[in-house]
C-alpha positions as CSV (number, residue, x, y, z in Angstrom):
1,M,-0.3,-8.4,33.9
2,P,1.5,-8.0,30.5
3,S,4.3,-5.5,30.4
4,I,4.7,-2.8,27.7
5,D,7.4,-5.0,26.1
6,D,4.9,-7.9,26.0
7,F,2.4,-5.7,24.1
8,T,5.1,-4.5,21.8
9,R,6.2,-8.0,20.9
10,C,2.5,-9.0,20.3
11,E,1.9,-6.0,18.0
12,K,5.1,-6.7,16.1
13,I,4.1,-10.3,15.6
14,L,0.7,-9.3,14.3
15,M,2.1,-7.0,11.6
16,D,5.0,-9.4,10.7
17,S,2.3,-12.0,10.2
18,L,0.4,-9.7,7.9
19,L,3.5,-9.2,5.8
20,K,4.0,-12.9,5.4
21,T,0.4,-13.6,4.6
22,T,0.3,-10.9,2.0
23,L,3.5,-12.1,0.4
24,H,2.3,-15.6,0.4
25,S,-1.0,-14.5,-1.4
26,I,1.1,-12.8,-4.1
27,E,3.5,-15.7,-4.5
28,N,0.6,-18.0,-5.1
29,K,-0.3,-16.0,-8.2
30,L,3.0,-14.4,-9.4
31,D,6.5,-15.7,-10.0
32,L,8.4,-13.0,-8.2
33,T,12.0,-11.8,-8.9
34,S,13.7,-9.9,-6.1
35,V,15.1,-6.5,-7.0
36,A,18.1,-5.1,-5.2
37,I,17.7,-2.0,-3.1
38,P,20.6,0.1,-1.9
39,R,21.5,-1.2,1.6
40,E,21.1,2.2,3.3
41,L,17.5,2.3,2.1
42,E,16.7,-1.4,2.5
43,V,17.5,-1.5,6.2
44,V,17.3,1.4,8.8
45,N,18.0,0.6,12.4
46,F,18.1,3.1,15.3
47,P,19.9,2.2,18.6
48,F,17.9,0.4,21.2
49,N,15.4,-0.6,18.5
50,L,13.8,2.8,18.7
51,L,13.1,2.4,15.0
52,R,13.4,-0.6,12.6
53,L,12.6,-0.3,9.0
54,R,12.8,-2.8,6.2
55,C,12.0,-2.3,2.5
56,Y,11.5,-5.0,-0.2
57,N,11.2,-4.8,-4.0
58,W,10.1,-7.4,-6.5
59,K,9.0,-7.6,-10.2
60,A,6.9,-10.2,-12.1
61,A,5.2,-10.8,-15.3
62,K,2.9,-7.8,-16.0
63,V,4.3,-6.1,-12.9
64,Q,6.9,-3.3,-12.9
65,K,7.3,-3.2,-9.2
66,I,5.9,-4.6,-5.9
67,Y,7.1,-2.9,-2.8
68,F,6.7,-3.9,0.8
69,I,7.7,-1.6,3.7
70,R,7.6,-2.7,7.3
71,M,8.4,-0.3,10.2
72,S,8.3,-0.5,14.0
73,V,8.7,2.6,16.1
74,K,9.0,2.5,19.9
75,M,8.4,6.2,20.7
76,P,5.7,7.1,19.9
77,R,4.5,3.6,19.6
78,M,3.6,2.5,16.0
79,E,3.6,-0.6,13.8
80,Y,3.4,0.0,10.1
81,F,3.1,-2.2,7.0
82,G,2.6,-0.8,3.5
83,M,2.7,-2.4,0.0
84,A,1.8,-1.5,-3.5
85,I,1.7,-3.3,-6.9
86,Y,2.5,-1.2,-10.0
87,P,1.6,-2.9,-13.3
88,E,3.8,-2.6,-16.3
89,A,3.1,0.6,-18.3
90,S,1.7,-1.5,-21.2
91,Y,-1.3,-2.5,-19.0
92,D,-4.1,-0.2,-18.0
93,T,-4.7,-2.1,-14.7
94,S,-5.0,0.2,-11.6
95,I,-2.2,0.5,-9.1
96,F,-3.0,-1.4,-5.9
97,Y,-2.3,0.1,-2.4
98,F,-2.6,-1.5,1.0
99,D,-1.3,0.5,3.9
100,L,-2.1,-0.5,7.5
101,S,-0.6,0.9,10.7
102,H,-1.6,1.2,14.3
103,T,-0.7,3.0,17.6
104,R,-1.8,1.8,21.0
105,K,-5.4,3.1,20.4
106,K,-5.9,3.7,16.7
107,A,-5.7,1.8,13.4
108,I,-4.9,3.6,10.2
109,A,-5.7,2.2,6.8
110,Y,-5.6,3.1,3.1
111,I,-6.7,0.3,0.7
112,N,-7.3,1.3,-2.9
113,F,-7.3,0.4,-6.6
114,I,-5.8,3.7,-7.9
115,P,-7.7,4.5,-11.2
116,M,-5.5,5.6,-14.1
117,L,-8.4,7.3,-15.8
118,N,-11.4,9.2,-14.5
119,S,-14.0,7.6,-16.7
120,E,-17.1,5.5,-16.2
121,S,-15.9,2.7,-18.5
122,Y,-12.6,2.4,-16.5
123,Y,-14.5,2.3,-13.2
124,R,-16.8,-0.5,-14.6
125,K,-13.8,-2.4,-15.8
126,Y,-11.6,-2.2,-12.7
127,I,-13.4,-0.7,-9.7
128,A,-17.0,-1.9,-9.7
129,Q,-16.2,-5.4,-8.7
130,L,-14.9,-4.2,-5.4
131,E,-18.3,-3.0,-4.2
132,S,-19.4,-6.3,-2.7
133,I,-16.2,-6.5,-0.7
134,H,-16.5,-2.9,0.4
135,D,-20.1,-3.5,1.5
136,R,-18.9,-6.2,3.9
137,Y,-16.8,-3.6,5.7
138,H,-19.2,-0.7,5.7
139,H,-19.2,-0.7,9.5
140,I,-15.6,0.6,9.5
141,P,-16.0,4.4,10.0
142,P,-14.3,6.3,7.2
143,R,-12.0,9.3,7.5
144,Q,-12.0,12.2,5.1
145,T,-9.2,11.9,2.5
146,P,-6.7,14.7,1.9
147,G,-7.6,17.0,-0.9
148,W,-4.9,15.8,-3.3
149,M,-6.3,12.3,-3.2
150,S,-9.8,13.2,-4.3
151,A,-9.0,12.3,-8.0
152,Y,-8.0,8.8,-6.9
153,V,-10.9,8.1,-4.5
154,T,-13.7,5.8,-5.6
155,P,-16.8,4.5,-3.8
156,S,-14.7,1.4,-2.9
157,T,-11.7,3.3,-1.4
158,V,-11.0,2.5,2.2
159,Y,-9.4,5.4,4.1
160,A,-9.9,5.1,7.9
161,M,-8.5,5.8,11.3
162,P,-10.9,4.0,13.7
163,E,-10.3,2.5,17.1
164,I,-7.8,-0.3,17.4
165,T,-10.7,-2.8,17.6
166,F,-11.2,-2.5,13.9
167,L,-7.6,-3.6,13.1
168,D,-8.5,-7.2,12.3
169,D,-11.4,-6.2,10.0
170,L,-9.0,-3.8,8.1
171,K,-6.5,-6.6,7.7
172,K,-9.2,-8.9,6.2
173,C,-10.5,-6.2,4.0
174,G,-7.0,-5.5,2.6
175,L,-6.4,-9.1,1.9
176,E,-9.7,-9.5,0.1
177,Y,-8.9,-6.4,-2.0
178,L,-5.5,-7.9,-2.8
179,S,-7.1,-11.2,-3.9
180,Q,-9.5,-9.4,-6.2
181,Y,-6.6,-7.3,-7.6
182,L,-4.5,-10.4,-8.4
183,E,-7.5,-11.9,-10.3
184,V,-7.9,-8.7,-12.3
185,L,-4.1,-8.6,-13.0
186,A,-4.2,-12.3,-14.2
187,G,-6.8,-11.4,-16.9
188,A,-5.2,-8.1,-18.0
189,Q,-4.3,-7.7,-21.6
190,A,-1.6,-5.4,-23.0
191,I,-2.8,-2.1,-24.5
192,D,-2.8,-2.2,-28.3
193,N,-4.0,1.4,-28.8
194,A,-1.3,4.1,-28.8
195,E,-3.6,7.0,-27.8
196,Y,-5.1,4.9,-24.9
197,A,-1.6,3.9,-23.8
198,R,-0.6,7.6,-23.7
199,Q,-3.6,8.4,-21.5
200,I,-2.8,5.6,-19.1
201,L,0.8,6.6,-18.9
202,E,-0.2,10.2,-18.3
203,G,-2.6,9.2,-15.5
204,R,0.0,7.0,-13.9
205,N,2.8,9.7,-14.0
206,K,0.3,12.3,-12.6
207,Y,-0.6,10.0,-9.7
208,I,3.0,9.2,-8.9
209,S,4.0,12.9,-8.9
210,H,1.1,13.8,-6.7
211,M,1.9,11.0,-4.3
212,I,5.6,11.9,-4.0
213,A,4.7,15.5,-3.4
214,N,1.9,15.0,-0.9
215,D,1.9,11.6,0.7
216,L,1.6,11.7,4.5
217,T,3.7,8.6,5.0
218,K,6.6,10.4,3.3
219,K,6.2,13.3,5.7
220,M,6.1,11.0,8.6
221,L,9.2,9.1,7.4
222,G,11.0,12.5,6.9
223,K,10.4,13.3,10.6
224,L,11.7,9.9,11.7
225,I,14.7,9.2,9.4
226,G,15.3,12.6,7.8
227,K,13.8,14.2,4.7
228,K,16.7,13.2,2.3
229,K,16.5,9.5,3.1
230,A,12.7,9.5,3.1
231,A,12.7,11.2,-0.4
232,R,15.1,8.5,-1.6
233,I,12.9,5.7,-0.3
234,F,9.9,7.2,-2.1
235,N,11.8,7.8,-5.4
236,E,13.9,4.7,-5.5
237,V,11.9,2.1,-3.6
238,L,8.2,3.0,-3.4
239,T,7.6,4.2,-7.0
């Protein structure tokens, strides 16, 4: 019978594999340049491997920042992988988010194209193409989003905390959304209208300020590694 350590190794391998697959998908489309992160934020290790955290930053053409964060926690048991792609401010492309974590019994996922404008034309341009992908995963039971996120939720947003049996489907869904996002990014054109650029920047800054103030991952990190370091990770690495 497998031991707890055997299960831990298997879960870690699964999430490490997701990180590598996701990075490979991005590298196939973008020429990435690594961005240095302060060492105390890049790597966090607790004694006896109670917690292991790694952060990564890159930039690319049309992309201001890509972050990856990978964390393993022994007690309580949790494996976590999160990533986002922030386009350059001169593009109106949505921000892409893919967060996936799991405990022994539950999977937790947030997969989204963050709209920079709440308008029908913007949704048609950047969100509507996700509907066919979302429909393939309609069997995953959704979870109600926190109130602050309501402005950034679309019919294609995936926010779920189902049983662990849904973990593989959530991985596949996230990778399909990523593939679609990279196609959208490839075709993105720089904004040439000053007023529209102002609206996009305003929407972007509003989302980032809301996320930094309210994100549940930040609160979780604060409990694990301290509020000060968690705040630095969000301000310096994840946005």
